[in-house]
N, C-alpha and C positions, 0 to 999 in steps of 0.2 A: 521723189528726190527733190522736186521743185519746192514742195511744201516744207521739206526738211531744211532746205537752204533758207527759206523765209524765216523758219523758226530760229535757226542759228543766228541770222542777222538781227532779228528782234531781241533775242537773248543777249547778244553782244551789245546792242544799243542800250538795253536796260542796265547791264552791268556797268557800262561806261558812264551812264547817267548817274548811277549810285557812287561810282568811284572813277573820276575822270583820269586817274593815273593808272587804271587797270591795263591799258595797252602798253604801258612802259614798265610795269612792275617786274615781270620776269627778267628782262634784260638788265634792269637796274639792280636787282638782287644778285644776279649772277656776277655782275661786274664790281659792285660796291659793298656787298654784305660784309666782307672782311674788314674793310675800312670803317664801316659804321660800327662794327663790334669793337674795334680798337678805340674808337671815340667813346663808346659806352664804357669801356674799361677805364678810360680816364675819369669818367663820371664817378666810378666807384672808388678811385684812388685820390681824387682831388677834392678839396673843399672849396666851394664857390665863395668868392668874396661877397659881402652884403651889397645889395643894390647894384649888381653888376650889369654891364652891357654885354649881351650875348651876341657873338658874331658867328654866323653860319654861311656856308656857300662853297665856292670852288677853290682852286689851288691858290689864288691870290690871298684868300683868308688863311689857308693851311700854311703858306710859306711866310706869313707875316710874323716872323720870330720876334721882332721888336715891338709888337703890338702893345704890350703892357707899358713899355717906356714911351711910345709915341702917343698913347692915349691918356697919360697922366693929366688930370687927377681922376679920370673916370676908370673905375675898376672893370676888368674885362674877363670874358670867357671866350676861348677860341675853339671853334668846332668846324673847321673846313676840311674838305676832302677832295683830292684829285681833280679831275676834269668835270666837276659837277655841272649838270644842266638842270633847268627848272623842272624838266620832265621827270628826272629821277629824284631831285630834292623833294618833290611832292610825295614820293613814296616813303621817304625817310624823315620828313620834317617833324612828325610827332615824336619820334625817337630822339631827335636832336634837341628838341625844345622842352618837352615835358619834365625832364629831370631837373630843370633849372628854374629857380625863382628869380628870374631876371627883371630888371627895371625897364629895360627896353631891348629890342631885338634889331640887329643890323644884318641885312642880307645883301650879299654880292654874288651874282652868278652871271657868267659872261660867255657861255659856250653853246647856247642854243642857236646863235647865228655866228658862224665862224668862216664861212666861205666854202663849206662842204656840201655834198649832195643831200645830206640829211637835215640841212638847215630848216628851221621853222620860220614862218612868216612873222612879222612884227605883231600882227593881230593874235597869232597863236601864243607868242611869248606873253602878251598881256593876259590872255585867257588862263594860261598856266599859273601866272603869278597870282591872279585873282583866286584861283582854287587853293593855292598854298595859303593865302591869307585866311580863306574860309576855314581851312583845317586848323590853323593856329588859333583862330577866334573861338573854337569850340572849348578850349581850356583857358585861353588868355583873351577875354573879351575886350579889354580896354588898354592893355599895355601898348605903348608906342612901337610901331614897326617902321623901320627905315630901309628903303631900297637905295643902294649906292649905284648911281648911273654907270653903265658899262663904259669903260675907259677907251678912248680912241688909241689904237696901237698900230704901228707900221705893219705888223704881220697880218693884220686883218683889216687894213684900211680900205681894201677893195670892196668890202661890204659895209663900210661905215654908214652909207645912207640908210641901209636897212636897220643897222644897229641904232642909229640916231632916231629913227622912226619908232623903234621899240621903246627906247628911253622916253620919248615924248608921250607915247601912249600910257606908259606906267606913271609918268609924272602927272598927267591929267587925272588918272584914276586916283592917285594919292591925294591930289588937291581937292577931289570931290568926296573923299571918304574920311570919317573921323579917325583920329589917332594913326593915320598913315602919313608918311613923309617920304619925299624924294630928295636925295642928295645929289646935286649936280656937280660933276667933276670935269666935264669935257674940256671947257675952255682953259682950265689950268694945266692940261696935258697937251695942248696944241701950241705950236710956236707962232711967230709973227706971220708966217706964210700960211697958217691954217693947217699945217701938217703935224703929225704926232711928234712930240719932243723926245727923241730917242735918248737924250741924256737922262731921262727919268726911268728908263727901262733897262733890263738885263740884255745880254747879247742876243737873246731870242726875239727881242723887240715885241714881247707880249707881256711878260711878267715885270712887275715893278722892281727896281733896285732900291738900295737903302734911301737914296734921295727921294725916289718916287713914293716910297712908303711914308717917309716923314711928311711929305706934302699931303698924302692921303689922310694921315692922322689929323693934320691941321684942318682939312676941309670937313671931315666927319665931326671932329670936336666942335667946330664952329656951329654946325647944325644942332648938335646936342645942347650946346650952351644956349642956343636961341630958343629951343623948344622944350627943354627939361629944366626944372628948377633944381639948383644945386642943393 
């Protein structure tokens, strides 16, 4: 029995090394498979604009109904779903990106640290993001990838130090890697007292309202204008 336990442990370690998202796969597929298939259905019905910026990630991407308007003149493709975490985005990232000939990819995921018992450490958040980039690079070796910094919000401000640390780790990773970029948003969503500006959020004090999305678009556009040739 002891040897069997060792064998199972070694086998799990090998599988995890080959697929770092293996521990999350079953739960991710059980919860999000329907949503991912709906996005794949959009792929079969919609024609992507040329040289589009592909946006993937959590509900803030899914709910950005004014994206096309806010991102003019950059053409966009929106493929966000529910309460995405990096741990499940890694399971689906190839299905979300491979169908599209995008000019650049923008990622926003903000649910791995939310103040819950299942929160990941900032270091784990970085590790998961690195694995996601590695997956994307298998088919898109040089396309620019942008990570939008996790926004400070009143509903999760109790864990803002951990979120800010995760943002900083991802920023450093992007700054040291070719074709990776970090989009800083934090200061634009804080008020003069250093607290989240609730005027930019819906009543849940988590998701952006129309004004918040307009500002988001301005920040993201500025980074694209700085790093991509029109």
